C-alpha positions as CSV (number, residue, x, y, z in Angstrom):
1,M,0.0,0.0,0.0
2,K,2.9,2.4,0.8
3,F,4.4,1.9,-2.6
4,N,1.3,2.8,-4.5
5,R,0.9,5.9,-2.5
6,L,4.5,6.9,-3.1
7,V,4.1,6.5,-6.8
8,W,0.9,8.4,-7.1
9,I,2.0,11.3,-4.8
10,I,5.6,11.8,-6.0
11,F,6.4,10.2,-9.3
12,V,3.2,10.6,-11.4
13,P,3.0,14.4,-10.8
14,L,6.8,14.6,-11.5
15,F,6.3,12.7,-14.8
16,L,3.4,14.9,-15.8
17,F,5.4,18.0,-15.0
18,F,8.2,16.9,-17.3
19,L,5.7,15.9,-19.9
20,G,4.2,19.4,-19.8
21,L,7.7,21.1,-20.1
22,F,8.5,18.8,-23.0
23,Y,5.3,19.8,-24.7
24,V,6.0,23.4,-24.2
25,E,9.5,22.9,-25.6
26,V,8.2,21.2,-28.7
27,S,5.5,23.8,-29.2
28,V,7.9,26.7,-29.0
29,Y,10.5,25.1,-31.3
30,S,8.8,26.7,-34.3
31,L,6.5,29.6,-33.4
32,L,5.0,29.8,-36.9
33,P,2.0,27.6,-37.9
34,P,2.5,25.2,-40.7
35,E,0.5,27.4,-43.1
36,H,3.0,30.2,-42.7
37,G,6.2,28.3,-43.2
38,G,6.5,26.7,-39.8
39,M,6.6,23.0,-39.0
40,S,3.9,20.7,-37.9
41,F,3.9,19.3,-34.3
42,W,5.2,15.9,-35.4
43,T,8.0,17.4,-37.4
44,E,9.0,19.5,-34.5
45,L,8.9,16.5,-32.2
46,K,11.2,14.7,-34.6
47,Y,13.8,17.5,-34.3
48,V,13.4,18.1,-30.5
49,W,13.1,14.8,-28.7
50,Y,16.7,13.6,-28.9
51,C,18.2,16.7,-27.5
52,S,15.6,17.5,-24.9
53,V,16.5,17.4,-21.2
54,W,12.7,17.1,-20.4
55,F,12.3,14.0,-22.6
56,Y,15.2,12.2,-20.9
57,A,13.8,13.2,-17.5
58,M,10.5,11.6,-18.4
59,V,12.3,8.5,-19.5
60,L,14.3,8.4,-16.2
61,V,11.2,8.8,-14.0
62,A,9.2,6.2,-16.0
63,S,12.2,3.8,-15.7
64,Y,12.5,4.4,-12.0
65,I,8.8,3.7,-11.5
66,Q,9.1,0.4,-13.4
67,Y,12.2,-0.5,-11.4
68,L,10.3,0.1,-8.1
69,R,7.4,-2.0,-9.3
70,F,9.6,-4.9,-10.3
71,K,11.5,-4.6,-7.0
72,H,8.2,-4.5,-5.1
73,K,6.8,-7.5,-6.9
74,R,9.8,-9.7,-6.1
75,K,9.4,-9.3,-2.3
């Protein structure tokens, strides 16, 4: 019971925070809409994800959550 509370209280909001910052970073990458010479969201995502700190923070938090779940299930 403690583990589920820990995940829901700490790690899920942290993951959502990093997801929001990553979304803002992708959205701000090209300020022009596609009709005016900018890029679409998916094209921006293609250019931003591999150099984004927020993306790797999300991956780290998600990996840590999975690690804790597997560790908890073994006990």
